[in-house]
N, CA, C and O atoms as a Tinker XYZ file with bonds, in Angstrom:
   292  protein
     1  N    -23.146000  -42.970000  -42.204000    73     2
     2  CA   -23.394000  -43.757000  -40.642000    64     1     3
     3  C    -23.496000  -43.427000  -39.987000    63     2     4     5
     4  O    -22.622000  -42.948000  -39.265000    81     3
     5  N    -24.479000  -43.459000  -39.829000    73     3     6
     6  CA   -25.139000  -42.472000  -38.900000    64     5     7
     7  C    -25.163000  -43.654000  -37.444000    63     6     8     9
     8  O    -25.041000  -44.879000  -37.438000    81     7
     9  N    -25.371000  -42.676000  -36.305000    73     7    10
    10  CA   -24.496000  -43.612000  -34.717000    64     9    11
    11  C    -23.816000  -44.412000  -34.914000    63    10    12    13
    12  O    -24.291000  -45.512000  -35.195000    81    11
    13  N    -22.250000  -44.208000  -34.850000    73    11    14
    14  CA   -21.122000  -45.023000  -35.800000    64    13    15
    15  C    -20.794000  -44.815000  -34.223000    63    14    16    17
    16  O    -21.062000  -44.022000  -33.320000    81    15
    17  N    -19.935000  -46.194000  -34.473000    73    15    18
    18  CA   -19.316000  -45.670000  -32.546000    64    17    19
    19  C    -17.454000  -45.131000  -33.068000    63    18    20    21
    20  O    -16.659000  -45.548000  -33.910000    81    19
    21  N    -17.434000  -44.256000  -32.242000    73    19    22
    22  CA   -16.006000  -43.493000  -32.361000    64    21    23
    23  C    -15.307000  -43.112000  -31.310000    63    22    24    25
    24  O    -15.319000  -41.980000  -30.827000    81    23
    25  N    -14.444000  -44.394000  -30.785000    73    23    26
    26  CA   -13.199000  -43.652000  -30.086000    64    25    27
    27  C    -12.114000  -43.331000  -30.010000    63    26    28    29
    28  O    -11.127000  -43.746000  -30.619000    81    27
    29  N    -12.328000  -41.749000  -28.447000    73    27    30
    30  CA   -11.442000  -40.953000  -29.321000    64    29    31
    31  C    -10.571000  -40.498000  -28.273000    63    30    32    33
    32  O    -11.281000  -39.733000  -27.620000    81    31
    33  N     -9.894000  -40.520000  -27.959000    73    31    34
    34  CA    -8.468000  -39.586000  -26.914000    64    33    35
    35  C     -8.990000  -38.626000  -26.340000    63    34    36    37
    36  O     -9.785000  -37.991000  -27.033000    81    35
    37  N     -8.805000  -38.222000  -25.131000    73    35    38
    38  CA    -9.565000  -37.313000  -24.658000    64    37    39
    39  C     -8.896000  -36.464000  -23.285000    63    38    40    41
    40  O     -9.283000  -36.801000  -22.166000    81    39
    41  N     -8.234000  -35.740000  -23.382000    73    39    42
    42  CA    -7.944000  -35.098000  -21.426000    64    41    43
    43  C     -7.977000  -33.824000  -21.242000    63    42    44    45
    44  O     -7.391000  -33.491000  -20.212000    81    43
    45  N     -8.399000  -33.041000  -21.790000    73    43    46
    46  CA    -9.687000  -31.479000  -21.783000    64    45    47
    47  C    -10.574000  -31.186000  -22.088000    63    46    48    49
    48  O    -11.214000  -30.201000  -21.721000    81    47
    49  N    -10.865000  -32.058000  -22.923000    73    47    50
    50  CA   -11.585000  -31.861000  -24.128000    64    49    51
    51  C    -12.439000  -33.136000  -25.261000    63    50    52    53
    52  O    -12.035000  -33.360000  -26.402000    81    51
    53  N    -13.911000  -33.989000  -24.491000    73    51    54
    54  CA   -14.630000  -34.203000  -25.705000    64    53    55
    55  C    -14.541000  -33.651000  -27.092000    63    54    56    57
    56  O    -14.681000  -32.434000  -27.213000    81    55
    57  N    -14.295000  -34.493000  -28.315000    73    55    58
    58  CA   -13.627000  -35.365000  -28.740000    64    57    59
    59  C    -11.995000  -34.510000  -29.417000    63    58    60    61
    60  O    -11.792000  -33.663000  -30.287000    81    59
    61  N    -11.022000  -35.359000  -28.378000    73    59    62
    62  CA    -9.693000  -34.915000  -28.879000    64    61    63
    63  C     -9.103000  -35.369000  -29.892000    63    62    64    65
    64  O     -8.898000  -34.382000  -30.599000    81    63
    65  N     -8.724000  -36.220000  -30.369000    73    63    66
    66  CA    -8.255000  -36.837000  -31.327000    64    65    67
    67  C     -8.868000  -38.536000  -31.355000    63    66    68    69
    68  O     -8.731000  -39.415000  -30.504000    81    67
    69  N     -9.480000  -38.564000  -32.501000    73    67    70
    70  CA   -10.037000  -40.318000  -33.221000    64    69    71
    71  C     -9.222000  -41.678000  -33.171000    63    70    72    73
    72  O     -8.899000  -42.010000  -34.312000    81    71
    73  N     -8.893000  -42.356000  -32.428000    73    71    74
    74  CA    -7.794000  -43.382000  -32.223000    64    73    75
    75  C     -8.402000  -44.332000  -33.240000    63    74    76    77
    76  O     -7.666000  -44.830000  -34.091000    81    75
    77  N     -9.963000  -44.672000  -33.200000    73    75    78
    78  CA   -10.286000  -46.295000  -33.661000    64    77    79
    79  C    -11.777000  -45.819000  -34.024000    63    78    80    81
    80  O    -12.238000  -44.805000  -33.499000    81    79
    81  N    -12.650000  -46.729000  -35.111000    73    79    82
    82  CA   -13.574000  -46.569000  -35.565000    64    81    83
    83  C    -14.702000  -47.460000  -35.667000    63    82    84    85
    84  O    -14.079000  -48.222000  -34.927000    81    83
    85  N    -15.615000  -47.991000  -35.853000    73    83    86
    86  CA   -16.098000  -48.979000  -36.330000    64    85    87
    87  C    -16.696000  -49.153000  -37.548000    63    86    88    89
    88  O    -17.707000  -48.465000  -37.411000    81    87
    89  N    -16.728000  -49.497000  -38.362000    73    87    90
    90  CA   -16.241000  -49.190000  -40.194000    64    89    91
    91  C    -17.719000  -50.871000  -39.961000    63    90    92    93
    92  O    -17.981000  -51.518000  -38.947000    81    91
    93  N    -18.244000  -50.974000  -41.250000    73    91    94
    94  CA   -18.516000  -51.701000  -41.898000    64    93    95
    95  C    -18.417000  -53.674000  -40.674000    63    94    96    97
    96  O    -17.600000  -54.587000  -40.791000    81    95
    97  N    -19.564000  -53.554000  -39.736000    73    95    98
    98  CA   -18.980000  -53.485000  -38.489000    64    97    99
    99  C    -17.684000  -54.004000  -38.271000    63    98   100   101
   100  O    -17.841000  -54.934000  -37.480000    81    99
   101  N    -16.052000  -53.856000  -38.655000    73    99   102
   102  CA   -14.475000  -54.336000  -38.024000    64   101   103
   103  C    -14.363000  -52.782000  -37.647000    63   102   104   105
   104  O    -14.737000  -51.656000  -37.976000    81   103
   105  N    -13.822000  -53.284000  -37.007000    73   103   106
   106  CA   -13.203000  -52.299000  -36.152000    64   105   107
   107  C    -11.343000  -50.953000  -36.585000    63   106   108   109
   108  O    -10.347000  -50.958000  -35.862000    81   107
   109  N    -11.366000  -50.825000  -36.770000    73   107   110
   110  CA   -10.716000  -49.930000  -37.607000    64   109   111
   111  C     -9.529000  -48.412000  -36.872000    63   110   112   113
   112  O     -9.989000  -47.323000  -36.527000    81   111
   113  N     -8.447000  -48.686000  -36.824000    73   111   114
   114  CA    -6.811000  -48.291000  -36.333000    64   113   115
   115  C     -7.146000  -46.538000  -37.273000    63   114   116   117
   116  O     -7.164000  -46.552000  -38.504000    81   115
   117  N     -7.358000  -45.304000  -36.564000    73   115   118
   118  CA    -6.195000  -44.384000  -36.641000    64   117   119
   119  C     -5.628000  -44.362000  -37.501000    63   118   120   121
   120  O     -6.545000  -44.676000  -38.259000    81   119
   121  N     -4.286000  -44.180000  -38.532000    73   119   122
   122  CA    -2.692000  -43.865000  -38.482000    64   121   123
   123  C     -2.444000  -42.974000  -37.875000    63   122   124   125
   124  O     -1.788000  -42.780000  -36.852000    81   123
   125  N     -3.437000  -41.920000  -39.059000    73   123   126
   126  CA    -3.172000  -39.951000  -38.245000    64   125   127
   127  C     -4.289000  -39.049000  -38.801000    63   126   128   129
   128  O     -4.353000  -39.022000  -40.030000    81   127
   129  N     -5.036000  -38.427000  -38.231000    73   127   130
   130  CA    -5.596000  -37.403000  -38.282000    64   129   131
   131  C     -5.362000  -35.719000  -39.025000    63   130   132   133
   132  O     -5.327000  -34.609000  -38.493000    81   131
   133  N     -5.237000  -36.148000  -40.431000    73   131   134
   134  CA    -4.763000  -35.803000  -41.553000    64   133   135
   135  C     -5.036000  -33.897000  -41.185000    63   134   136   137
   136  O     -4.141000  -33.053000  -41.218000    81   135
   137  N     -6.644000  -33.614000  -40.829000    73   135   138
   138  CA    -7.489000  -32.511000  -40.831000    64   137   139
   139  C     -8.416000  -32.025000  -39.625000    63   138   140   141
   140  O     -9.587000  -32.050000  -40.004000    81   139
   141  N     -8.343000  -31.760000  -38.817000    73   139   142
   142  CA    -9.950000  -31.110000  -38.028000    64   141   143
   143  C    -10.445000  -29.593000  -38.554000    63   142   144   145
   144  O     -9.861000  -28.711000  -39.182000    81   143
   145  N    -11.814000  -29.711000  -37.994000    73   143   146
   146  CA   -12.295000  -28.266000  -38.264000    64   145   147
   147  C    -13.874000  -28.380000  -37.028000    63   146   148   149
   148  O    -14.515000  -29.256000  -36.448000    81   147
   149  N    -13.868000  -26.786000  -37.181000    73   147   150
   150  CA   -15.149000  -27.503000  -35.563000    64   149   151
   151  C    -16.333000  -26.182000  -36.722000    63   150   152   153
   152  O    -16.203000  -24.975000  -36.927000    81   151
   153  N    -17.534000  -27.346000  -37.283000    73   151   154
   154  CA   -18.558000  -26.628000  -37.753000    64   153   155
   155  C    -19.528000  -26.151000  -36.994000    63   154   156   157
   156  O    -19.326000  -26.573000  -35.855000    81   155
   157  N    -20.963000  -25.152000  -37.046000    73   155   158
   158  CA   -20.730000  -25.209000  -35.982000    64   157   159
   159  C    -21.928000  -26.096000  -34.959000    63   158   160   161
   160  O    -22.452000  -25.730000  -33.907000    81   159
   161  N    -22.062000  -27.083000  -35.557000    73   159   162
   162  CA   -22.819000  -28.430000  -34.910000    64   161   163
   163  C    -21.964000  -29.277000  -34.487000    63   162   164   165
   164  O    -22.433000  -30.408000  -34.353000    81   163
   165  N    -20.343000  -29.097000  -34.095000    73   163   166
   166  CA   -19.618000  -29.364000  -34.135000    64   165   167
   167  C    -18.152000  -30.142000  -34.781000    63   166   168   169
   168  O    -17.668000  -29.638000  -35.794000    81   167
   169  N    -17.464000  -31.397000  -34.154000    73   167   170
   170  CA   -16.246000  -31.173000  -34.896000    64   169   171
   171  C    -15.876000  -32.327000  -36.104000    63   170   172   173
   172  O    -16.330000  -33.461000  -36.253000    81   171
   173  N    -15.194000  -31.818000  -36.645000    73   171   174
   174  CA   -15.316000  -32.938000  -38.045000    64   173   175
   175  C    -13.767000  -33.759000  -38.131000    63   174   176   177
   176  O    -12.972000  -33.050000  -37.514000    81   175
   177  N    -13.454000  -34.309000  -38.374000    73   175   178
   178  CA   -11.558000  -34.549000  -38.842000    64   177   179
   179  C    -11.731000  -35.849000  -39.652000    63   178   180   181
   180  O    -12.560000  -36.742000  -39.475000    81   179
   181  N    -10.558000  -35.733000  -40.773000    73   179   182
   182  CA   -10.045000  -36.103000  -41.724000    64   181   183
   183  C     -9.204000  -37.789000  -41.625000    63   182   184   185
   184  O     -8.041000  -37.920000  -42.005000    81   183
   185  N     -9.496000  -38.208000  -41.423000    73   183   186
   186  CA    -8.944000  -39.087000  -41.309000    64   185   187
   187  C     -7.972000  -39.867000  -42.130000    63   186   188   189
   188  O     -8.395000  -40.078000  -43.267000    81   187
   189  N     -6.394000  -40.519000  -41.793000    73   187   190
   190  CA    -5.957000  -41.847000  -42.894000    64   189   191
   191  C     -6.311000  -43.163000  -42.261000    63   190   192   193
   192  O     -6.057000  -43.521000  -41.111000    81   191
   193  N     -6.835000  -43.711000  -43.045000    73   191   194
   194  CA    -6.234000  -45.305000  -41.805000    64   193   195
   195  C     -5.544000  -46.012000  -42.824000    63   194   196   197
   196  O     -5.282000  -45.663000  -43.975000    81   195
   197  N     -5.133000  -47.726000  -41.831000    73   195   198
   198  CA    -4.124000  -48.482000  -43.066000    64   197   199
   199  C     -4.228000  -48.637000  -44.208000    63   198   200   201
   200  O     -5.381000  -48.768000  -44.621000    81   199
   201  N     -3.334000  -48.680000  -45.000000    73   199   202
   202  CA    -3.976000  -48.808000  -46.212000    64   201   203
   203  C     -3.823000  -47.762000  -47.487000    63   202   204   205
   204  O     -3.514000  -48.175000  -48.605000    81   203
   205  N     -4.015000  -46.683000  -47.269000    73   203   206
   206  CA    -4.290000  -45.330000  -47.309000    64   205   207
   207  C     -5.393000  -45.017000  -47.239000    63   206   208   209
   208  O     -5.357000  -43.908000  -47.773000    81   207
   209  N     -7.045000  -45.300000  -46.778000    73   207   210
   210  CA    -7.795000  -45.053000  -47.400000    64   209   211
   211  C     -8.687000  -44.008000  -46.601000    63   210   212   213
   212  O     -8.979000  -44.645000  -45.588000    81   211
   213  N     -9.218000  -42.893000  -46.503000    73   211   214
   214  CA   -10.237000  -42.063000  -45.519000    64   213   215
   215  C    -11.339000  -41.090000  -45.253000    63   214   216   217
   216  O    -11.920000  -40.242000  -45.929000    81   215
   217  N    -11.407000  -41.474000  -44.150000    73   215   218
   218  CA   -12.612000  -41.496000  -43.547000    64   217   219
   219  C    -13.007000  -39.944000  -42.686000    63   218   220   221
   220  O    -12.101000  -39.413000  -42.044000    81   219
   221  N    -14.302000  -39.331000  -42.727000    73   219   222
   222  CA   -14.818000  -38.426000  -42.560000    64   221   223
   223  C    -15.048000  -38.825000  -41.126000    63   222   224   225
   224  O    -14.985000  -40.022000  -40.848000    81   223
   225  N    -15.278000  -38.040000  -40.300000    73   223   226
   226  CA   -15.809000  -38.375000  -39.150000    64   225   227
   227  C    -16.209000  -37.278000  -38.382000    63   226   228   229
   228  O    -15.356000  -36.607000  -37.802000    81   227
   229  N    -17.431000  -37.004000  -38.303000    73   227   230
   230  CA   -17.849000  -36.302000  -37.922000    64   229   231
   231  C    -18.754000  -36.231000  -36.618000    63   230   232   233
   232  O    -19.655000  -37.060000  -36.489000    81   231
   233  N    -18.555000  -35.339000  -35.729000    73   231   234
   234  CA   -19.733000  -35.512000  -34.188000    64   233   235
   235  C    -20.197000  -34.404000  -33.229000    63   234   236   237
   236  O    -19.738000  -33.670000  -32.354000    81   235
   237  N    -21.935000  -34.809000  -34.176000    73   235   238
   238  CA   -22.389000  -33.671000  -33.748000    64   237   239
   239  C    -22.698000  -33.081000  -31.783000    63   238   240   241
   240  O    -23.020000  -33.793000  -30.832000    81   239
   241  N    -22.538000  -32.176000  -31.803000    73   239   242
   242  CA   -22.380000  -32.157000  -30.672000    64   241   243
   243  C    -23.348000  -32.414000  -29.522000    63   242   244   245
   244  O    -23.163000  -32.961000  -28.435000    81   243
   245  N    -24.856000  -31.650000  -30.282000    73   243   246
   246  CA   -26.343000  -31.647000  -29.969000    64   245   247
   247  C    -26.974000  -33.481000  -29.263000    63   246   248   249
   248  O    -27.612000  -34.066000  -28.388000    81   247
   249  N    -26.328000  -33.586000  -30.237000    73   247   250
   250  CA   -27.045000  -35.016000  -30.440000    64   249   251
   251  C    -25.939000  -35.988000  -29.466000    63   250   252   253
   252  O    -26.331000  -36.676000  -28.523000    81   251
   253  N    -24.877000  -35.914000  -29.788000    73   251   254
   254  CA   -23.817000  -37.345000  -28.547000    64   253   255
   255  C    -23.763000  -38.333000  -29.475000    63   254   256   257
   256  O    -24.133000  -39.445000  -29.098000    81   255
   257  N    -23.204000  -38.139000  -31.181000    73   255   258
   258  CA   -23.055000  -38.622000  -31.795000    64   257   259
   259  C    -22.672000  -38.243000  -33.137000    63   258   260   261
   260  O    -22.823000  -37.152000  -33.687000    81   259
   261  N    -21.918000  -39.786000  -33.781000    73   259   262
   262  CA   -21.317000  -39.787000  -34.807000    64   261   263
   263  C    -21.565000  -39.904000  -36.355000    63   262   264   265
   264  O    -22.377000  -40.783000  -36.642000    81   263
   265  N    -21.154000  -39.357000  -37.179000    73   263   266
   266  CA   -20.874000  -39.663000  -38.065000    64   265   267
   267  C    -20.343000  -40.002000  -38.986000    63   266   268   269
   268  O    -20.145000  -38.970000  -39.628000    81   267
   269  N    -19.851000  -41.036000  -39.651000    73   267   270
   270  CA   -18.643000  -41.955000  -40.263000    64   269   271
   271  C    -19.207000  -42.079000  -41.959000    63   270   272   273
   272  O    -20.316000  -42.506000  -42.279000    81   271
   273  N    -17.941000  -41.499000  -43.090000    73   271   274
   274  CA   -18.561000  -41.312000  -43.794000    64   273   275
   275  C    -16.871000  -41.406000  -44.851000    63   274   276   277
   276  O    -15.867000  -40.832000  -44.428000    81   275
   277  N    -16.848000  -42.403000  -46.524000    73   275   278
   278  CA   -15.401000  -43.070000  -46.288000    64   277   279
   279  C    -15.148000  -42.182000  -47.453000    63   278   280   281
   280  O    -16.158000  -42.194000  -48.158000    81   279
   281  N    -13.869000  -41.124000  -48.143000    73   279   282
   282  CA   -13.709000  -40.278000  -49.120000    64   281   283
   283  C    -13.481000  -41.483000  -50.037000    63   282   284   285
   284  O    -12.956000  -42.573000  -49.811000    81   283
   285  N    -14.038000  -40.956000  -51.149000    73   283   286
   286  CA   -13.917000  -42.071000  -52.454000    64   285   287
   287  C    -12.215000  -41.258000  -52.830000    63   286   288   289
   288  O    -11.755000  -40.237000  -52.320000    81   287
   289  N    -11.653000  -42.072000  -53.780000    73   287   290
   290  CA   -10.584000  -41.889000  -54.228000    64   289   291
   291  C    -10.259000  -41.008000  -55.496000    63   290   292
   292  O     -9.095000  -40.885000  -55.880000    81   291
């Protein structure tokens, strides 16, 4: 999903830690950030939601846009 809506905690920089995002029209709460890393384009977060499902949230800094994709089990 390109141009996704992701809400993040941000203190000294944006995005510091995602806490909610929209998935298939539903607002989903992040239960845990399992991993985060930087790519040349921006930040990437592997997150877990209630029920154990995992997603990858990618922030493209130049475009100021998010991409959300589920991880298959």
